[in-house]
DSSP file (Angstrom, degrees, kcal/mol; ACC not computed):
  #  RESIDUE AA STRUCTURE BP1 BP2  ACC     N-H-->O    O-->H-N    N-H-->O    O-->H-N    TCO  KAPPA ALPHA  PHI   PSI    X-CA   Y-CA   Z-CA
    1    1 A X              0   0    0      0, 0.0     2,-0.0     0, 0.0     0, 0.0   0.000 360.0 360.0 360.0 133.3  -19.2  -47.3   -3.5
    2    2 A X        -     0   0    0      1,-0.1     2,-0.5     2,-0.0     0, 0.0  -0.301 360.0-128.5 -67.8 150.7  -16.0  -46.3   -5.3
    3    3 A X        -     0   0    0     -2,-0.0     2,-0.5     0, 0.0    -1,-0.1  -0.883  21.0-165.7-103.1 125.9  -12.9  -48.4   -4.7
    4    4 A X        -     0   0    0     -2,-0.5     2,-0.1     4,-0.0    -2,-0.0  -0.937  14.0-137.3-111.7 129.9   -9.7  -46.6   -3.7
    5    5 A X     >  -     0   0    0     -2,-0.5     4,-2.1     1,-0.1     5,-0.2  -0.414  22.7-115.5 -79.7 161.1   -6.4  -48.4   -3.9
    6    6 A X  H  > S+     0   0    0      1,-0.2     4,-2.3     2,-0.2     5,-0.2   0.880 116.9  55.0 -61.6 -37.7   -3.9  -48.1   -1.2
    7    7 A X  H  > S+     0   0    0      2,-0.2     4,-2.6     1,-0.2    -1,-0.2   0.925 108.1  46.8 -64.0 -45.4   -1.5  -46.4   -3.7
    8    8 A X  H  > S+     0   0    0      1,-0.2     4,-2.5     2,-0.2    -1,-0.2   0.869 111.8  51.9 -66.3 -35.3   -4.1  -43.6   -4.6
    9    9 A X  H  X S+     0   0    0     -4,-2.1     4,-2.4     2,-0.2    -1,-0.2   0.913 111.4  46.8 -64.8 -42.1   -4.8  -43.1   -0.9
   10   10 A X  H  X S+     0   0    0     -4,-2.3     4,-2.6     2,-0.2    -2,-0.2   0.916 113.6  47.9 -66.5 -42.7   -1.1  -42.6   -0.2
   11   11 A X  H  X S+     0   0    0     -4,-2.6     4,-2.4     2,-0.2    -2,-0.2   0.916 113.0  48.3 -64.2 -42.6   -0.6  -40.3   -3.2
   12   12 A X  H  X S+     0   0    0     -4,-2.5     4,-2.2     2,-0.2    -2,-0.2   0.910 112.7  48.3 -63.2 -42.5   -3.6  -38.2   -2.2
   13   13 A X  H  X S+     0   0    0     -4,-2.4     4,-2.6     2,-0.2    -2,-0.2   0.897 111.1  50.8 -64.3 -41.0   -2.5  -38.0    1.4
   14   14 A X  H  X S+     0   0    0     -4,-2.6     4,-2.5     2,-0.2    -2,-0.2   0.907 110.6  49.0 -64.2 -41.4    1.0  -37.0    0.3
   15   15 A X  H  X S+     0   0    0     -4,-2.4     4,-2.4     2,-0.2    -2,-0.2   0.908 112.0  49.1 -63.7 -41.4   -0.4  -34.3   -1.9
   16   16 A X  H  X S+     0   0    0     -4,-2.2     4,-2.5     2,-0.2    -2,-0.2   0.923 112.8  46.5 -64.5 -45.1   -2.6  -33.0    0.9
   17   17 A X  H  X S+     0   0    0     -4,-2.6     4,-2.6     2,-0.2     5,-0.2   0.911 113.0  49.9 -64.3 -42.7    0.3  -33.0    3.4
   18   18 A X  H  X S+     0   0    0     -4,-2.5     4,-3.1     2,-0.2     5,-0.4   0.918 112.3  47.2 -62.5 -44.3    2.6  -31.2    0.9
   19   19 A X  H  X S+     0   0    0     -4,-2.4     4,-2.2     1,-0.2     5,-0.2   0.920 113.9  47.6 -63.5 -43.5    0.0  -28.6    0.2
   20   20 A X  H  X S+     0   0    0     -4,-2.5     4,-0.6    -5,-0.2    -2,-0.2   0.888 117.9  41.9 -64.9 -38.5   -0.6  -28.0    3.8
   21   21 A X  H  X S+     0   0    0     -4,-2.6     4,-0.5    -5,-0.2    -2,-0.2   0.911 125.8  30.6 -76.8 -42.7    3.1  -27.8    4.6
   22   22 A X  H  X S+     0   0    0     -4,-3.1     4,-2.8    -5,-0.2     5,-0.2   0.667 102.2  77.5 -94.2 -17.3    4.2  -25.7    1.7
   23   23 A X  H  X S+     0   0    0     -4,-2.2     4,-2.1    -5,-0.4     5,-0.2   0.956  99.2  41.9 -58.1 -54.0    1.1  -23.6    1.1
   24   24 A X  H  X S+     0   0    0     -4,-0.6     4,-2.4    -5,-0.2    -1,-0.2   0.877 114.3  53.5 -62.1 -35.1    1.7  -21.2    4.0
   25   25 A X  H  X S+     0   0    0     -4,-0.5     4,-2.0     2,-0.2    -1,-0.2   0.923 107.3  50.8 -63.9 -42.5    5.4  -21.0    3.1
   26   26 A X  H  X S+     0   0    0     -4,-2.8     4,-1.1     1,-0.2    -1,-0.2   0.906 112.5  46.2 -61.5 -42.0    4.6  -20.1   -0.4
   27   27 A X  H  X S+     0   0    0     -4,-2.1     4,-0.7     1,-0.2     3,-0.2   0.876 109.1  55.5 -68.6 -36.0    2.3  -17.3    0.8
   28   28 A X  H >< S+     0   0    0     -4,-2.4     3,-0.8     1,-0.2    -1,-0.2   0.870 102.7  56.1 -64.6 -35.6    4.9  -16.1    3.3
   29   29 A X  H >< S+     0   0    0     -4,-2.0     3,-1.0     1,-0.2    -1,-0.2   0.858 100.9  58.7 -63.4 -34.6    7.4  -15.7    0.5
   30   30 A X  H 3< S+     0   0    0     -4,-1.1    -1,-0.2     1,-0.3    -2,-0.2   0.730 105.1  51.3 -67.8 -21.4    5.0  -13.4   -1.3
   31   31 A X  T << S+     0   0    0     -3,-0.8    -1,-0.3    -4,-0.7    -2,-0.1  -0.247  77.4 144.6-112.6  45.0    5.0  -11.0    1.6
   32   32 A X    <   -     0   0    0     -3,-1.0     3,-0.1     1,-0.1    -3,-0.1  -0.337  62.9 -77.5 -75.3 163.9    8.7  -10.5    2.2
   33   33 A X        -     0   0    0      1,-0.1    -1,-0.1    -2,-0.1     3,-0.1  -0.329  57.6-100.3 -62.2 141.5   10.0   -7.2    3.4
   34   34 A X        -     0   0    0      1,-0.1     2,-0.2    -3,-0.1    -1,-0.1  -0.309  38.3-105.6 -65.8 147.3   10.2   -4.6    0.6
   35   35 A X        -     0   0    0      1,-0.1     2,-0.2    -3,-0.1    -1,-0.1  -0.491  39.9-105.9 -71.3 139.4   13.6   -4.0   -0.9
   36   36 A X        -     0   0    0     -2,-0.2     2,-0.3    -3,-0.1    -1,-0.1  -0.478  42.4-171.0 -68.6 133.0   15.2   -0.7    0.2
   37   37 A X        -     0   0    0     -2,-0.2     2,-0.1    21,-0.1    25,-0.1  -0.872  28.2 -95.4-124.4 158.7   15.1    1.9   -2.5
   38   38 A X        -     0   0    0     -2,-0.3    27,-0.1    23,-0.1    -1,-0.0  -0.454  45.4-104.2 -73.7 142.2   16.7    5.3   -2.8
   39   39 A X        -     0   0    0     -2,-0.1     2,-0.5     1,-0.1    -1,-0.1  -0.275  23.6-148.2 -62.3 152.2   14.6    8.4   -1.8
   40   40 A X     >  -     0   0    0     17,-0.2     4,-2.0     1,-0.1     3,-0.3  -0.864  10.6-171.8-124.4  93.7   13.2   10.5   -4.6
   41   41 A X  H  > S+     0   0    0     -2,-0.5     4,-2.3     1,-0.2     5,-0.2   0.859  84.9  52.5 -58.4 -39.1   13.1   14.1   -3.3
   42   42 A X  H  > S+     0   0    0      1,-0.2     4,-2.5     2,-0.2    -1,-0.2   0.907 108.5  51.2 -64.7 -40.1   11.1   15.5   -6.3
   43   43 A X  H  > S+     0   0    0     -3,-0.3     4,-3.0     1,-0.2    -1,-0.2   0.910 110.9  48.3 -61.8 -41.7    8.5   12.8   -5.9
   44   44 A X  H  X S+     0   0    0     -4,-2.0     4,-2.4     2,-0.2    -2,-0.2   0.883 110.1  50.7 -69.1 -37.8    8.1   13.7   -2.2
   45   45 A X  H  X S+     0   0    0     -4,-2.3     4,-1.3     2,-0.2    -2,-0.2   0.950 114.9  44.2 -61.6 -47.7    7.8   17.4   -3.0
   46   46 A X  H  X S+     0   0    0     -4,-2.5     4,-2.3     1,-0.2     3,-0.4   0.920 112.4  52.2 -62.8 -44.6    5.1   16.6   -5.6
   47   47 A X  H  X S+     0   0    0     -4,-3.0     4,-2.9     1,-0.2    -1,-0.2   0.902 107.3  52.0 -59.5 -42.0    3.4   14.2   -3.2
   48   48 A X  H  < S+     0   0    0     -4,-2.4    -1,-0.2     1,-0.2    -2,-0.2   0.769 110.8  48.7 -69.8 -24.1    3.2   16.7   -0.4
   49   49 A X  H  < S+     0   0    0     -4,-1.3    44,-0.4    -3,-0.4    -1,-0.2   0.868 117.1  41.3 -76.9 -38.3    1.6   19.2   -2.8
   50   50 A X  H  < S+     0   0    0     -4,-2.3     2,-0.5     1,-0.2    -2,-0.2   0.816 122.9  37.4 -78.0 -31.5   -0.9   16.7   -4.0
   51   51 A X  S  < S-     0   0    0     -4,-2.9     2,-1.7    -5,-0.2    -1,-0.2  -0.967  70.2-152.1-129.1 114.8   -1.7   15.2   -0.6
   52   52 A X        +     0   0    0     -2,-0.5     2,-0.3    -3,-0.1    -4,-0.1  -0.494  61.6  94.0 -89.5  69.2   -1.8   17.4    2.5
   53   53 A X  S    S-     0   0    0     -2,-1.7     2,-0.8    -5,-0.1    -2,-0.1  -0.906  89.3 -79.5-143.5 170.6   -0.9   14.8    5.1
   54   54 A X        -     0   0    0     -2,-0.3     2,-0.4     2,-0.0    -2,-0.1  -0.696  55.0-164.7 -75.2 114.1    2.3   13.6    6.9
   55   55 A X        -     0   0    0     -2,-0.8     2,-0.4    -4,-0.1    -7,-0.0  -0.833  15.7-125.5-108.2 140.6    3.9   11.3    4.3
   56   56 A X     >  -     0   0    0     -2,-0.4     4,-2.3    78,-0.2     5,-0.1  -0.684   7.3-145.4 -87.5 132.6    6.6    8.9    5.0
   57   57 A X  H  > S+     0   0    0     -2,-0.4     4,-2.2     1,-0.2   -17,-0.2   0.859  98.6  55.2 -63.9 -37.3    9.8    9.1    2.8
   58   58 A X  H  > S+     0   0    0      2,-0.2     4,-1.4     1,-0.2    -1,-0.2   0.898 110.4  45.2 -66.8 -38.8   10.3    5.3    2.8
   59   59 A X  H  > S+     0   0    0      1,-0.2     4,-2.2     2,-0.2    -1,-0.2   0.919 112.5  52.4 -66.9 -43.5    6.8    4.7    1.4
   60   60 A X  H  X S+     0   0    0     -4,-2.3     4,-2.8     1,-0.2    -2,-0.2   0.849 104.3  56.4 -60.8 -35.4    7.3    7.5   -1.1
   61   61 A X  H  X S+     0   0    0     -4,-2.2     4,-2.0     2,-0.2    -1,-0.2   0.904 108.8  46.3 -64.3 -40.8   10.6    5.9   -2.3
   62   62 A X  H  X S+     0   0    0     -4,-1.4     4,-1.9     2,-0.2    -2,-0.2   0.897 113.3  49.5 -68.2 -39.3    8.8    2.6   -3.1
   63   63 A X  H  X S+     0   0    0     -4,-2.2     4,-2.8     2,-0.2    -2,-0.2   0.928 110.5  49.9 -63.6 -44.6    6.0    4.5   -4.8
   64   64 A X  H  X S+     0   0    0     -4,-2.8     4,-2.4     1,-0.2    -2,-0.2   0.903 108.5  52.5 -62.4 -41.4    8.4    6.5   -6.9
   65   65 A X  H  X S+     0   0    0     -4,-2.0     4,-1.1     1,-0.2    -1,-0.2   0.906 112.7  45.4 -61.8 -40.5   10.3    3.4   -8.0
   66   66 A X  H  X S+     0   0    0     -4,-1.9     4,-2.0     1,-0.2     3,-0.3   0.919 111.3  52.1 -67.9 -43.3    7.1    1.8   -9.1
   67   67 A X  H  X S+     0   0    0     -4,-2.8     4,-2.9     1,-0.2    -2,-0.2   0.872 104.2  57.5 -62.4 -37.4    6.0    5.0  -10.9
   68   68 A X  H  < S+     0   0    0     -4,-2.4    -1,-0.2     1,-0.2     6,-0.2   0.872 112.1  41.8 -60.0 -36.4    9.3    5.2  -12.8
   69   69 A X  H  < S+     0   0    0     -4,-1.1    -1,-0.2    -3,-0.3    -2,-0.2   0.819 120.2  42.5 -78.7 -31.2    8.6    1.7  -14.2
   70   70 A X  H  < S+     0   0    0     -4,-2.0     2,-0.7     1,-0.2    -2,-0.2   0.857 109.3  53.5 -87.5 -38.5    4.9    2.3  -14.9
   71   71 A X    ><  -     0   0    0     -4,-2.9     3,-1.8    -5,-0.2     4,-0.2  -0.878  65.1-160.3-105.2 109.6    4.8    5.8  -16.4
   72   72 A X  T 3  S+     0   0    0     -2,-0.7     3,-0.3     1,-0.3    -1,-0.2   0.846  94.4  43.8 -57.5 -36.1    7.2    6.1  -19.4
   73   73 A X  T 3> S+     0   0    0      1,-0.2     4,-2.9     2,-0.1    -1,-0.3  -0.011  77.3 129.4 -98.0  30.2    7.3    9.9  -19.1
   74   74 A X  H <> S+     0   0    0     -3,-1.8     4,-2.7    -6,-0.2     5,-0.3   0.905  70.0  47.0 -52.1 -53.8    7.6    9.9  -15.3
   75   75 A X  H  > S+     0   0    0     -3,-0.3     4,-2.1     1,-0.2    -1,-0.2   0.918 116.6  43.7 -59.6 -46.7   10.6   12.3  -15.1
   76   76 A X  H  > S+     0   0    0      2,-0.2     4,-2.7     1,-0.2    -1,-0.2   0.890 113.1  52.1 -67.2 -39.4    9.1   14.9  -17.5
   77   77 A X  H  X S+     0   0    0     -4,-2.9     4,-2.5     2,-0.2     5,-0.2   0.925 110.4  47.5 -63.5 -45.1    5.6   14.6  -15.9
   78   78 A X  H  X S+     0   0    0     -4,-2.7     4,-2.5    -5,-0.2     5,-0.2   0.934 113.7  48.3 -61.3 -45.8    7.0   15.3  -12.4
   79   79 A X  H  X S+     0   0    0     -4,-2.1     4,-2.3    -5,-0.3    -2,-0.2   0.907 111.7  50.0 -61.0 -42.5    9.1   18.2  -13.7
   80   80 A X  H  X S+     0   0    0     -4,-2.7     4,-2.2     2,-0.2    -2,-0.2   0.915 112.3  46.1 -63.8 -43.8    6.0   19.7  -15.5
   81   81 A X  H  X S+     0   0    0     -4,-2.5     4,-2.6     2,-0.2    -2,-0.2   0.919 113.6  48.5 -66.9 -42.7    3.8   19.4  -12.5
   82   82 A X  H  X S+     0   0    0     -4,-2.5     4,-2.4    -5,-0.2    -1,-0.2   0.883 111.0  51.2 -65.4 -37.2    6.4   20.9  -10.2
   83   83 A X  H  X S+     0   0    0     -4,-2.3     4,-2.5    -5,-0.2    -1,-0.2   0.918 111.3  48.0 -63.8 -43.5    7.0   23.8  -12.6
   84   84 A X  H  X S+     0   0    0     -4,-2.2     4,-1.8     2,-0.2    -2,-0.2   0.927 112.6  48.3 -61.7 -46.3    3.3   24.5  -12.8
   85   85 A X  H  <>S+     0   0    0     -4,-2.6     5,-2.8     1,-0.2     4,-0.2   0.898 112.8  48.2 -62.8 -40.8    2.9   24.4   -9.0
   86   86 A X  H ><5S+     0   0    0     -4,-2.4     3,-1.2     1,-0.2    -1,-0.2   0.909 109.0  53.1 -66.6 -41.4    5.9   26.8   -8.6
   87   87 A X  H 3<5S+     0   0    0     -4,-2.5    -1,-0.2     1,-0.3    -2,-0.2   0.846 114.3  42.5 -62.5 -33.4    4.6   29.2  -11.3
   88   88 A X  T 3<5S-     0   0    0     -4,-1.8    -1,-0.3    -5,-0.2    -2,-0.2   0.374 108.9-125.0 -93.1   4.3    1.3   29.4   -9.4
   89   89 A X  T < 5 -     0   0    0     -3,-1.2    -3,-0.2    -4,-0.2     2,-0.1   0.911  44.1-169.9  51.4  46.7    3.0   29.6   -6.0
   90   90 A X      < +     0   0    0     -5,-2.8    -1,-0.2     1,-0.1     3,-0.1  -0.383  33.3 169.7 -73.4 141.6    1.0   26.6   -4.9
   91   91 A X  S    S+     0   0    0      1,-0.3     2,-0.3    -3,-0.1    -1,-0.1   0.383  73.4  28.2-123.6  -7.4    0.9   25.4   -1.3
   92   92 A X  S >  S-     0   0    0     -7,-0.1     3,-1.5     1,-0.1     4,-0.4  -0.958  87.9-101.9-149.1 164.8   -2.0   22.9   -1.8
   93   93 A X  G >> S+     0   0    0    -44,-0.4     4,-2.5    -2,-0.3     3,-1.5   0.827 114.7  62.6 -61.2 -35.9   -3.4   20.8   -4.6
   94   94 A X  G 34 S+     0   0    0      1,-0.3    -1,-0.3     2,-0.2     4,-0.3   0.714  93.0  67.0 -64.9 -19.5   -6.3   23.1   -5.3
   95   95 A X  G <4 S+     0   0    0     -3,-1.5    -1,-0.3     1,-0.1    -2,-0.2   0.692 123.5   3.9 -74.4 -18.7   -3.9   25.9   -6.3
   96   96 A X  T X4 S+     0   0    0     -3,-1.5     3,-1.9    -4,-0.4     4,-0.4   0.550  96.3  97.8-142.9 -14.2   -2.6   24.1   -9.4
   97   97 A X  G >< S+     0   0    0     -4,-2.5     3,-1.7     1,-0.3    -3,-0.1   0.846  82.3  60.1 -58.9 -37.0   -4.4   20.8  -10.2
   98   98 A X  G 3  S+     0   0    0     -4,-0.3    -1,-0.3     1,-0.3    -4,-0.1   0.722 101.3  56.8 -64.2 -19.1   -6.7   22.3  -12.8
   99   99 A X  G <  S+     0   0    0     -3,-1.9     2,-0.4     2,-0.1    -1,-0.3   0.512  77.0 109.6 -89.3  -5.5   -3.7   23.3  -14.8
  100  100 A X  S <  S-     0   0    0     -3,-1.7   -19,-0.0    -4,-0.4     6,-0.0  -0.584  76.0-118.0 -72.2 125.0   -2.2   19.8  -15.1
  101  101 A X      > -     0   0    0     -2,-0.4     5,-1.0     1,-0.1    -1,-0.1  -0.297  28.4-102.9 -66.7 147.3   -2.6   18.8  -18.7
  102  102 A X  T   5S+     0   0    0      3,-0.1     2,-0.3     4,-0.1     3,-0.3  -0.227  84.7  47.0 -60.4 156.2   -4.8   15.7  -19.6
  103  103 A X  T  >5S-     0   0    0      1,-0.2     4,-2.7     2,-0.1     5,-0.2  -0.791 115.9 -14.7 110.6-152.7   -2.9   12.5  -20.4
  104  104 A X  H  >5S+     0   0    0     -2,-0.3     4,-2.5     1,-0.2    -1,-0.2   0.839 131.3  56.5 -60.6 -35.3    0.0   10.8  -18.7
  105  105 A X  H  >5S+     0   0    0     -3,-0.3     4,-1.8     2,-0.2    -1,-0.2   0.941 113.0  39.5 -64.5 -46.9    0.9   13.8  -16.6
  106  106 A X  H  ><S+     0   0    0     -5,-1.0     4,-2.6     2,-0.2     5,-0.2   0.876 113.4  56.4 -69.7 -36.4   -2.6   14.1  -15.1
  107  107 A X  H  X S+     0   0    0     -4,-2.7     4,-2.6     1,-0.2    -2,-0.2   0.905 106.7  50.3 -60.2 -40.8   -2.8   10.3  -14.8
  108  108 A X  H  X S+     0   0    0     -4,-2.5     4,-2.6     2,-0.2    -1,-0.2   0.919 109.4  50.7 -62.5 -43.9    0.4   10.3  -12.8
  109  109 A X  H  X S+     0   0    0     -4,-1.8     4,-2.0     1,-0.2    -2,-0.2   0.932 112.9  45.4 -61.2 -46.0   -1.0   13.0  -10.5
  110  110 A X  H  X S+     0   0    0     -4,-2.6     4,-2.6     1,-0.2    -1,-0.2   0.910 112.4  52.3 -62.0 -41.5   -4.2   11.0   -9.9
  111  111 A X  H  X S+     0   0    0     -4,-2.6     4,-2.9    -5,-0.2    -2,-0.2   0.904 107.3  52.0 -62.5 -42.0   -2.2    7.8   -9.4
  112  112 A X  H  X S+     0   0    0     -4,-2.6     4,-2.2     2,-0.2    -1,-0.2   0.931 111.4  46.8 -60.9 -45.9    0.0    9.4   -6.8
  113  113 A X  H  X S+     0   0    0     -4,-2.0     4,-1.9     1,-0.2    -2,-0.2   0.947 115.3  45.4 -61.5 -48.7   -3.0   10.6   -4.8
  114  114 A X  H  X S+     0   0    0     -4,-2.6     4,-3.0     1,-0.2     5,-0.4   0.884 111.2  53.4 -63.1 -39.1   -4.7    7.2   -5.0
  115  115 A X  H  X S+     0   0    0     -4,-2.9     4,-2.5     1,-0.2    -1,-0.2   0.899 108.1  49.6 -65.7 -40.4   -1.5    5.3   -4.1
  116  116 A X  H  < S+     0   0    0     -4,-2.2    20,-2.4    -5,-0.2    21,-0.3   0.904 116.7  41.7 -65.2 -39.8   -1.0    7.4   -1.0
  117  117 A X  H  < S+     0   0    0     -4,-1.9    20,-2.4    18,-0.2    21,-0.3   0.922 125.1  33.1 -74.0 -43.4   -4.5    6.8    0.2
  118  118 A X  H  < S-     0   0    0     -4,-3.0    -3,-0.2     2,-0.2    -2,-0.2   0.776  91.9-136.7 -84.8 -26.3   -4.8    3.1   -0.7
  119  119 A X  S  < S+     0   0    0     -4,-2.5    11,-3.7    -5,-0.4    12,-1.7   0.572  73.1  98.8  78.2   8.6   -1.2    2.1   -0.1
  120  120 A X  B    S-A  129   0A   0     -6,-0.4    -1,-0.3     9,-0.3     9,-0.2  -0.847  80.0-126.2-128.7 160.5   -1.3    0.1   -3.3
  121  121 A X  S    S-     0   0    0      7,-2.1     2,-0.3    -2,-0.3    -6,-0.1   0.608  86.0 -38.8 -80.4 -12.0   -0.3    0.6   -6.9
  122  122 A X        -     0   0    0      6,-0.3    -1,-0.1     2,-0.1     5,-0.1  -0.976  66.5 -79.8 174.3-169.9   -3.8   -0.2   -8.2
  123  123 A X  S    S+     0   0    0     -2,-0.3     2,-0.2    -3,-0.1     0, 0.0   0.016  84.2 109.9-108.6  26.6   -6.9   -2.3   -7.7
  124  124 A X  S >  S-     0   0    0      1,-0.1     3,-1.5     4,-0.1    -2,-0.1  -0.567  79.7-111.4 -99.0 165.5   -5.6   -5.4   -9.5
  125  125 A X  T 3  S+     0   0    0      1,-0.3    -1,-0.1    -2,-0.2    -3,-0.0   0.778 118.6  47.1 -64.9 -26.5   -4.7   -8.8   -8.0
  126  126 A X  T 3  S+     0   0    0      2,-0.1    -1,-0.3     0, 0.0    -3,-0.0   0.159  83.0 138.3-101.8  19.0   -1.0   -8.3   -8.8
  127  127 A X    <   -     0   0    0     -3,-1.5     2,-0.4     1,-0.1    -4,-0.0  -0.288  56.0-116.5 -64.1 147.9   -0.9   -4.7   -7.5
  128  128 A X        -     0   0    0      1,-0.0    -7,-2.1     2,-0.0     2,-0.5  -0.697  22.8-135.6 -86.5 136.8    2.2   -3.8   -5.5
  129  129 A X  B     +A  120   0A   0     -2,-0.4    -9,-0.3    -9,-0.2     3,-0.1  -0.819  28.0 169.7 -95.7 128.7    1.7   -2.9   -1.8
  130  130 A X        +     0   0    0    -11,-3.7     2,-0.3    -2,-0.5   -10,-0.2   0.747  67.0   3.3-103.1 -35.3    3.5    0.2   -0.6
  131  131 A X        +     0   0    0    -12,-1.7    -1,-0.4     1,-0.1     5,-0.0  -0.987  44.9 175.8-151.5 154.0    1.9    0.7    2.8
  132  132 A X  S >  S+     0   0    0     -2,-0.3     3,-1.0    -3,-0.1     6,-0.2   0.539  91.7  20.6-123.1 -73.2   -0.6   -0.9    5.1
  133  133 A X  T 3  S+     0   0    0      1,-0.2     9,-0.1     5,-0.1    22,-0.1   0.685 127.8  53.6 -74.8 -14.9   -0.8    0.8    8.4
  134  134 A X  T 3  S+     0   0    0      4,-0.1    -1,-0.2   -15,-0.1   -78,-0.2   0.389  78.5 116.5 -98.5   3.0    0.7    4.0    6.8
  135  135 A X  S X> S-     0   0    0     -3,-1.0     4,-2.0   -17,-0.2     3,-0.9  -0.513  72.4-128.5 -67.2 138.9   -1.9    4.1    4.0
  136  136 A X  H 3> S+     0   0    0    -20,-2.4     4,-2.3     1,-0.3   -19,-0.2   0.779 104.6  66.7 -66.4 -26.7   -3.8    7.3    4.4
  137  137 A X  H 34 S+     0   0    0    -20,-2.4     4,-0.3   -21,-0.3    -1,-0.3   0.890 109.8  38.9 -59.7 -37.1   -7.2    5.6    4.2
  138  138 A X  H X> S+     0   0    0     -3,-0.9     3,-1.0   -21,-0.3     4,-0.8   0.887 111.7  58.4 -76.7 -40.1   -6.3    4.0    7.5
  139  139 A X  H >< S+     0   0    0     -4,-2.0     3,-0.6     1,-0.3     4,-0.3   0.873 102.9  51.4 -60.3 -40.0   -4.6    7.1    9.0
  140  140 A X  T 3< S+     0   0    0     -4,-2.3    -1,-0.3     1,-0.2    -2,-0.1   0.667 123.2  30.3 -74.8 -13.7   -7.7    9.3    8.7
  141  141 A X  T X> S+     0   0    0     -3,-1.0     4,-3.2    -4,-0.3     3,-2.0   0.289  82.7 111.7-122.2   9.0   -9.9    6.7   10.4
  142  142 A X  T << S+     0   0    0     -4,-0.8    -2,-0.1    -3,-0.6    -3,-0.1   0.747  76.1  55.8 -63.0 -23.3   -7.5    5.0   12.8
  143  143 A X  T 34 S+     0   0    0     -4,-0.3    -1,-0.3     1,-0.1     3,-0.1   0.614 124.0  21.8 -83.4 -10.1   -9.1    6.4   15.9
  144  144 A X  T <4 S+     0   0    0     -3,-2.0     2,-0.5     1,-0.2    -2,-0.2   0.636 122.3  45.6-126.7 -24.8  -12.5    5.0   15.1
  145  145 A X     <  -     0   0    0     -4,-3.2    -1,-0.2    -7,-0.2     2,-0.2  -0.859  66.8-158.4-128.6  97.8  -12.1    2.1   12.6
  146  146 A X        -     0   0    0     -2,-0.5     2,-0.2    -3,-0.1     3,-0.1  -0.511  21.8-123.8 -72.5 141.3   -9.5   -0.5   13.4
  147  147 A X        -     0   0    0     -2,-0.2     7,-0.1     1,-0.1    -1,-0.1  -0.568  42.0 -84.4 -80.3 150.2   -8.3   -2.5   10.4
  148  148 A X  S    S+     0   0    0     -2,-0.2     2,-0.3     2,-0.0    -1,-0.1  -0.288  71.4 139.4 -57.4 131.8   -8.7   -6.3   10.8
  149  149 A X        -     0   0    0      1,-0.1     6,-0.1     6,-0.1     5,-0.0  -0.975  63.2-120.0-166.6 156.0   -5.6   -7.7   12.6
  150  150 A X  S    S+     0   0    0     -2,-0.3     2,-1.1     1,-0.1    -1,-0.1   0.762 104.2  74.8 -74.6 -24.4   -4.6  -10.2   15.2
  151  151 A X  S >  S-     0   0    0      1,-0.2     3,-2.2     3,-0.1    -1,-0.1  -0.775  72.5-164.6 -87.3 100.2   -3.2   -7.3   17.2
  152  152 A X  T 3  S+     0   0    0     -2,-1.1    -1,-0.2     1,-0.3     3,-0.1   0.663  83.3  61.4 -66.6 -15.7   -6.4   -5.7   18.5
  153  153 A X  T 3  S-     0   0    0      4,-0.4    -1,-0.3     1,-0.3     2,-0.2   0.494 125.7 -59.1 -87.6  -2.2   -4.6   -2.5   19.4
  154  154 A X  S X  S-     0   0    0     -3,-2.2     3,-1.2    -7,-0.1    -1,-0.3  -0.735  75.8 -45.2 145.0 169.0   -3.6   -1.9   15.8
  155  155 A X  T 3  S+     0   0    0      1,-0.3    -6,-0.1    -2,-0.2    -7,-0.0  -0.384 122.4   9.2 -66.7 142.9   -1.7   -3.4   13.0
  156  156 A X  T 3  S+     0   0    0      1,-0.1    -1,-0.3    -2,-0.1     3,-0.2   0.792  95.8 115.0  59.6  31.4    1.7   -4.8   13.9
  157  157 A X    X   +     0   0    0     -3,-1.2     3,-1.0     1,-0.1    -4,-0.4  -0.290  22.7 137.4-122.0  47.7    1.0   -4.4   17.6
  158  158 A X  T 3   +     0   0    0      1,-0.2    -1,-0.1    -7,-0.1    -6,-0.1   0.787  69.8  53.7 -66.3 -27.5    1.0   -8.1   18.6
  159  159 A X  T 3  S+     0   0    0     -3,-0.2    -1,-0.2    -8,-0.1     2,-0.2   0.543  88.0  92.7 -90.6  -6.0    2.9   -7.5   21.8
  160  160 A X  S <  S-     0   0    0     -3,-1.0    -7,-0.2     1,-0.1     2,-0.1  -0.615  81.0-109.4 -88.9 147.1    0.8   -4.7   23.3
  161  161 A X        -     0   0    0     -2,-0.2     2,-0.2     1,-0.1    -1,-0.1  -0.464  39.3-105.6 -69.6 144.3   -2.0   -5.5   25.8
  162  162 A X        -     0   0    0     -2,-0.1     2,-0.4     1,-0.1    -1,-0.1  -0.478  30.8-122.2 -70.2 140.2   -5.5   -4.9   24.5
  163  163 A X        -     0   0    0     -2,-0.2     2,-0.1     1,-0.1    -1,-0.1  -0.704  30.1-114.2 -83.0 130.1   -7.1   -1.8   25.8
  164  164 A X        -     0   0    0     -2,-0.4     3,-0.1     1,-0.1    -1,-0.1  -0.407  16.0-144.6 -66.1 141.0  -10.4   -2.6   27.5
  165  165 A X  S    S-     0   0    0      1,-0.3     2,-0.3    -2,-0.1    -1,-0.1   0.865  75.3 -14.1 -74.5 -37.0  -13.4   -1.2   25.6
  166  166 A X  S    S-     0   0    0      3,-0.0    -1,-0.3    -3,-0.0     2,-0.0  -0.981  85.5 -78.7-158.8 157.2  -15.4   -0.4   28.8
  167  167 A X        -     0   0    0     -2,-0.3     2,-0.5    -3,-0.1    -2,-0.0  -0.377  49.9-117.9 -60.8 140.4  -15.4   -1.3   32.4
  168  168 A X        -     0   0    0      1,-0.1     2,-0.1    -2,-0.0    -1,-0.1  -0.690  30.3-123.4 -81.6 124.8  -16.8   -4.7   33.1
  169  169 A X        -     0   0    0     -2,-0.5     2,-0.5     1,-0.0    -1,-0.1  -0.408  17.6-142.7 -70.4 144.4  -19.9   -4.4   35.3
  170  170 A X              0   0    0      1,-0.1    -1,-0.0    -2,-0.1     0, 0.0  -0.926 360.0 360.0-107.8 129.6  -19.9   -6.4   38.5
  171  171 A X              0   0    0     -2,-0.5    -1,-0.1     0, 0.0    -2,-0.0   0.384 360.0 360.0-109.1 360.0  -23.2   -8.0   39.6
């Protein structure tokens, strides 16, 4: 049987207590409220052409700020796509998407669509989150598939009473 000194037991216990105490705090810091960013009207016009749903301006502002950092030719790509859509008198994505040139411009268009549906900047561990309950993947199924949450009536609904699923039979 291994021999543990009193000192190693105390150090191990201290490490365990510190991890238990500061671990949740460290994770909580990672999920702080997003910083307010300025709206980007051109991004929202383009987004509404690419994605035919009710889109939130605050979510779009965060997406646009991320896209500006990620896509070097962001401003020119947005202008090019909007010019193409205007030239084709587009009212939906199918009216103009085939004319978007391959490369960064088309990559941006695909990224915008994916970001609105997923609520994320990508599928990596360090991806930026833009939306959770406002992500379109949740919106199109919200009446049939609740996302996991402690608030059983929906995300961020901790204070509402749960709706009964069916009347409870009496025997």
